[in-house]
Phi, psi and omega in degrees: 000136180294140178254162174260120187237124178250127184232116174277150186064032188278359184272344184215167167054228184297316180300318179294317179299320177295317180301319180296322179294313181295319179297324179296335176281352185091008179287154174274126188239136172244122178262128177246145176184168183280336189249106183300326181293327177291317178297321180295330181274354187300321174070029177277120185305125175078358185287144169271156177226151177208119181276131181196149169269105188285359172268000180254116183305323180295320177296320181292323175300320178295321176298316181299321177294319179297314179297319179299320182286322186269323187247316190080280180263144175250120178274321183224128177240114182248124179257097176244002175291152178140204180136177184286129183296338183291348177274351177281161176304140182291158176290171186258016180241145175265356180291131183303317181290325175298320180294320177297313181300318181295315183297314179293319181297316179299314182295317179289325178296314185285325189256331184250304184298320180301318180290319181294316181296315181294320179298311183296325181291330185252359187304318183286348179266355181295135180301135182223114003276174171104352180293152180226133172241125186230127180249141172260113179260222183194154171302334179296338177294340180260325188241004180088169185225020180099293179269343184093335188292310182294313179299319178296320180295319178289320180298330180296337179291334186293307177292331177296317178297322179294317178299319178295317180301319179292317182290317189267347182306316179299339177272359183080023180252135179253157177221124183220166182235139170246127183246100180283156166269216180291123180235128177273171177063038170232178179265008188301319184266013182079218184290327182195154174262146178298135183305320181295322179292319178299316180299319180295315183293318177294323180295338179283345182276158173273342182271347177072026178210162173284155172286163177238158174305326179296326177300314183287319180300321181295324178291317176300317181299318178293316180298336178273356185275161175301330181294343179255023185295340179253015176256115178208157181062032182248152171246111182261117180270133179233090189214016179067018180091005182294334179214142180239128181197193181247000000 
């Protein structure tokens, strides 16, 4: 039976790869993102799209109304929206503390608040039993991200997923996190990654290669499957062995 799948950040990278997998199963897919032109270019057969800033409660309310009208019930909710805050427009202050506040706020808004708002808005629509909530975190949640802001924002998803798993478990709904390592073919590093940095990141893996969006999408797809029905409150790392954790 076709499922209703909502994917934030569905226009590029990991979100797009996940959307393609679910669509190939015959599932109905809704792609969410801030840039309508990117969603329009995604090219996922049969997918619906809705442009929204998921850190804005009013936008999320509009998404919830759209989902209610088009889907009713949500079987799978995938949170892949987010990214490094340094790619956002810079703040307008030269004061060091203002810059710190802005950087942390941007990262938490894009990576944590967006996921929390969308989850809370759609929580009552999750299929029960069988619903799935899936968050895309990062290896940075375990080892830091340089400034702390991005890693901290992703790490905040981990206890939130556990709280959701505890709350939603009696309804037969699971909540899990996938934490990728270095993944190529995404917008995370902007236009390009420095060759030396890429070499270092690939060198940290046991597999000797960078991750792909398809690697992460396949893990999300499995966690959304009936076979993962007793897997909840987990953080699954997909990083070629670059980091080991729970």
